[in-house]
N, C-alpha and C positions, 0 to 999 in steps of 0.2 A: 113803076115806082114801088119799092118794097113797103109792105105793111109794117105796123108797129111790132107785131108778133115775130115776123120774119127778121126784122132788124135786131130784136132782142136775142133771138136764137143765134143769129150770126155773131153777135157780140160774145155770147157764151162760148161758142166754138173757137173764136179767136183767142179768148182768154185761156181756154183749156189747152189749145195748141202751144201757146207761149209759156204758160206757167204750170201746165200739168193739171190733172184732175184733182179738185179739192178733196174728193173722197180718197184718192190714192195717197195723197200726202198725209191724210189723217191715219191711214192704215199702216204707214211706215213706222217702225219702232227703232229706237236707239238703245244699243246694249253696250255697256262698258267692257273694255278689254282689260281684264285684271288677272294677274297670276296671284291666286289667293294665298293668304298666310297659311302656313302648314305645308305648302307644296315643297317637295324635296328637290334640291339641285343635285342631280346625279352627275358627279364630277370624278375625275381621276387626277392624280399627281403627275405633273409634267417633269419633275425632277425629284431626286431622293431628298427626304426630309429628316433632319436630325431632331431627336426628341429633346428639345430645349425650349424653355419659356421664351415667348416673343419671337420665335423663329418665323421668318416670312414663309408663306405657303403659296405656291403657284399651281393652279389646276386648270382644267378645261372641262366644259360640259360634254358629257358623253351622249346625252339625249337632248333634243330641243325642248323648249318650253312653249306650251300652247295656251291660248286664252280664247274661250268660246269656240270658234270654228277655224282658227288660223294659228300659224306659228308666229310667235313674237320674238323669240330669241333662238337663233340657230345653234345646232351642235357645233362644238369647237370654239365657242366663245370663251374667253379667259375669265377665270374667277379667282380673285386674290383674297388672302386672309392671313392670319397669324395663329401660332400655337398659344392658347390662352390658359391651358391647364394640363398638368401632368398627373394622371390618376394611377394609383398603384393597382396592380392586378390582384385577383382574389387570392386568398390563402391557399386554396387547393392548387391553383396554377403555380403559385410560388413554391409550394412543397414539391410539386412534380418537377419543376425546373431544378431545384436543389438536388433531388434524387438523380437527375441526369448530369450533375456536375456543374450546373450553371448557378453561380452565386451573385450574379448581377441583380441589383434591386430594380426589377423590371417595372416599366410604366407604360401606360397608354397615353398617347398625345392627343388631346382634344383641340379641335380646330374651329375657329370662328371666321366665317367669310364676310367681307365688308364691301367688296367692289366687284361689279360685273362689267367687263370690257367687251363691247360689241365689236364685230369684225370691222366696222367703219371707224373705230377708234373712240366712239362715245363711251363714257364711263357712267354707270348707274350705281349709286350707293345702295347697299342692301345690308340686312342684318339677319344672320342665321343663328340657329341654336348651336351651342357647342357640341361637336360630334367627333367620335373616334372613327378610324378607318375600318372598313369592312374586311371580310375574309376572302376577297376576290381581287384579281389583278386585271386591269383593262388591257386589251390587246392594242399595242401601239404600232404594230407593223401595218404597212399599207395593204388594202384588200387585193386579192388576186385578180389578175386581169380576166375579164370575161371572154370566154371562148365563143367562137361563132355558133349561132343557133343551129341545131341539127335539122336535117330535112324532116318534113312532116311524114310520120309513119302511119300506116294503115293496117287493118287487121287486128286480131286479138293480141298478138305479141307486140306489135307496134304501139297499140293503145296502152298496154301494160307498161312499156318502157317510158312512154310519155307521162303517165301518171306518176311513176317513180321519180322522173326528173322534175316534175312539177313540185312534188313533195320536198325534194332536195333544195330546189330554188326557194321555196317558201321558207324553209328552215334557215337558209342563208340570210334572208331579209329580216329576220327577227331582230328586235332591238337589242336582245341580249347576245347577239353574235359578236358584239364588241368585247365581251368579257371572256377571257380564256386563261389557260394556265400560264404561269411565268416562264421565261426562257431558262434554259438549262444553266447558263452561266450565272445568272442572278441567284438561282436556286442553290447552286454549288457554293457560291460565295457566302450566302446566308448560313448554310450548313456549317461551313468551316468557322465562321465567326461564332456561331452558337456553341461550338465545342470549347471555346475559351472560358475559363472560370469567371472572368470579367471581360466585358466587351462593350463597345459603343452601341447605343440604341438608336436605330434609324427606321424610318418607314420607307419601304421600297417604292421606287418610281413606278407609276401606274396603279398604285393602290386606290381602291374605290372609296368614295365618301358619299353619303346621302345627307345633305345639309338642309334642314327645314327652314323655310323663311319665317321669320318672326313678324315681319310687316309685309303687306301686299305690294306688288309692283304694278304700277299703272302704265297702260300703253294706249290711252285715248279711248275712242268709242267707234262703233261700227253701226251703220244704218241698215236695217233689215226690211226688205220688201215682203209682202204677203206670200209670194211664191217661194221665198227663201226658207220659210218656216212651215210650209204645208205638210211636211213629214215629221216635224219636230215632235218628239215624244212618242212616236208610233213604235210598234213592235219591230225590232230588228229582224232582218231577213235570216231565215234558218241557215246555219253553217257560217254566218258572218262572224268575224273575230275582232275583238277589241282588246286594247292594251289597258290594263288597270294597275293601280297600286293599292296594296292592302292598308287599311286603317287599323284593323284588328290584328295584333300579333298572334301567331299560332305556333303551337309546340305540341308534338305528339306525346311528350312526357307528361304534360299537365292539361291538355285539352280534354273536353268532355263532349259527348254526343248531344246535339241540340244547342250547343253554344253559338250565339249569334256571330256572324261574320259580316264585315262591311268593307267595301272597296270603292275607290273613286277612279273614274276613267281619266287617264292622263293624256289621251288624244281623242279628238272628235271622231265620230263614226258617220260615214256618208253612205247613201244609196248608190246603186250602179250608175245613175245619171248625175252623181255628185250633189245630191240634195241632202242637207243636214238632217240626220235622224236623232243622234244624241251628241250634245256638245261636250267639250272638255269640262270636267267637274261633275258630271252625272254620277249619282250615288247608286251603287248596287248593294242590296241587302240579301243575306241568306243565312245559312246555318251549317255547322259541322254535322255530317251524316255518319261518319265512322272514324274511330281513332283507336290505334293500338300502340302501346309503348314499345320501345326497343327492348330486346331480351338478350340474355347471355349468349355467348358464342357468336357475337357479331350479327345477330338478327336485327335488322334495322326497323325503325318505327314506320307506321303507316297512318295516313291521314287522308280524309276525303271530305270535301265541302262543295256546296253549289249555291247559286244565287237565284232568288225567286221574285225579286221586285226591283224596279228601276224608278228612281226619283230624280227629276231634273233639278239642276242647281237653283238656288234662291234667286239668282240674277235673272232667270228665265221666267219667274213667276210674277210678271208684271201685267197690268191691264192690257187686254186685246191681243197680247202676244200668244197666249194659249187659248184664244177664243175657240170654244167647242172642242178643246183638247183636254186631256188629263195630264196633270203634272206627275202622276204616279201610274206605272204600268206593271202588270204582272208578266213575268217572263220565266224562262229557264235558261240558265247559263252555267256551264261546267268548265272546269279547268282544262286547258289544252297544253300549256307549257308554263314552266316556272323557273325562276332564277334561284338557285340554292343559296341559303344563308347560313347553313350549318357547316360542319367540318367535311362533309362528303357530298357528292352530287346527289340529285334526286331524279327519279324516273316517274313520269306521268303515264298511267295506264289508260285503256280505252274508255273507262268509265269516269275519268277525272280524278282517280285516286293517286296519291303521291307516296312514294316509298323511298327511304334513304338507301342508297346502293353504295357498296364499297368495292373497290377493285380487288380482284383476286391476287394481284401482284403483292399485296400486303403479306401474303404467306411466304414470300421470299425472305423477308426480314428475319424470322426465326431460323430459317435454314442458314443464312449468313452468320447469325449470332452463334448457332451451334458449331459451325466450322471454326469461327474465331475462338470459341471456348475450348475446343479440343486442341487447337494450336497453342493456346496459352498454357494448357496443362501438359503439353508435350515436353517433358523434361527427363526423358529416359537416358540415363547415363550409360546404358549398355550399347547405345548406338555408336557406331564407329565415327560418325560425322557430327555427333552432337554431345554437348555437355550441358549441365544445368545453367551454366553461365552464358551460353552463346545463343539462347533462344530469344534474342532481343526483339525481333520482329513480332513473334507470336505473343510475347508478354505485353508489348506495347499495345497491340491491337486488343488484347483481352482487357487491359485496363481502360482503354478508350471506350470499348463497348459497354463497360459497366458504369463508368463515372467520368466520361469525357476526357478532356486534356489533363485534368487533375489526376484522374485514374491512370492515365498512361504514364505520368511521372511516378506515381506511387508504385506501379507494377514493376518498375526497375529495381525496387528495393528488395523484393523477395519473389521467388517463383510461386510460393503459396498465395501471396497477395494477388499476383497476376491471375492465377487459376481461380481464386475466389471471385475476383471482379469479372472475369470472363463468364463464369456460370451465373453470376448475378445479372449480367447483361442479357444472357440467354433466357433466364426466368422472366425478367421484365419484358422482353420482346415477345415471349410466348403469351404472357398475360395480355399485353396490349393488342396483339394482332390476332389472337385466337380465342381466348377465354372471355375477355371483357365484353360488356354490353355493346351492341351495335349502336350506330348513330341515330339520333332522333331527327324527325322532320321538323325543321325550324324555319319559320317565316317571320322576320322582324317587321316592324311597322315600315311601310313604304316599299315592301318587297315588290318587284316587278312581276306581273303575271299576264298571260294571255288567256282569255276566256272565250268560249265558243257558245253562241246562242243556238237554241233549238235542241232537238233530241240528241242522244248519244250515238255516235257512229265511230267506226274505227279511225284512229288518228295516227299520224307519224310519231316516232319517238320524240321525247321532249327536246325542244330546241335549246333548252338551257342546261341539259344534262352535262355536256362537256364544256360548258361555257364559263362556269365559275368554279374555281378550285381554291383550296387553301394555299395562301402564299407561302 
């Protein structure tokens, strides 16, 4: 016959087996899954948009949305809205357009998104800040088919090949790989429309938008066990990479050394055994360490910054969740790759510095303009096959080079007008492509960055360099 103590112990064991340990239940924590207000929806247009008030807008998410440690909205979800404002461009931009023969009253279309449509058909109402399109075009072509994995190489040469292939594969998996230059047909079409003195205003299919949420999105809660958070807030492993978005806009033309920089992680960071280290929403704080403005003759701006401190989001700072842990951690994180927000691509060096780079092909424009100018001025009456009145092609090209379609029409009135417009176009091309200041390094708020934790080591070229270009 069992004693009273044995009976009591057996009862406790049965209750524990059926209902679980009371201590374990107390240690579990519930965390809300919330996409916070201010989070940008990185979307792209699925069809061409006319710049008209109340015009419907159809877009898709380029990147998924995360809350705490998981994805709550997948990439490709539809986002619907309308054009709510037409904003006139700056006076400097307007003057430059007029000098190029474009007299259209140019505007920027600002869009407000109101509905999120999930892949299963559910519609979630939302409210975003009015925003204009960015200077990048989303790649809408399907990804290339993966080739068969190469055989394992050995030896020094084989190891080097493997490392190079790993770097290439890593670059392809970057979030910004979806942003590339527009196709040639769309580029040519926009170029021809722009040569008209008056033309319709449209936003090209694939144009990128970063639309900030005004109100948070709720996706329920998640229950955490003690083992789920044992690494929460700890120092990230050296060489690990995190995707973040800038909160502090940066510009090499106005930035100052020592200026504070803040970013927020847009995706959670896990350990090798998939234990959460830093959740989505973690704040990184740092400072600008070097800045140089762009200079004449197309010498681009230069900017460098790093992060020194990690702060967990406020939703993590609840009783018992961070027991014996620190909500703030000292660290070192440097830039590894960046999505360009200015007129030109950027290049990230081995120390995390960013420099605006311009293609050498821009030097072809003055050469072409010089050729057109000489053809426009070719009115030698002594040539057996030429008279001042039959150089129609050269005069038309000269007028178009200097003043667009309007200049091409004016050039037919007189050889002197054609010659003047041709050399005006040459001078303007030389100034813009050779003499003018280089491009600045520009990062607007919510710019996508990849940062690397730990010391500085050689890194592959920026995964964003060729991924975002001016439409």
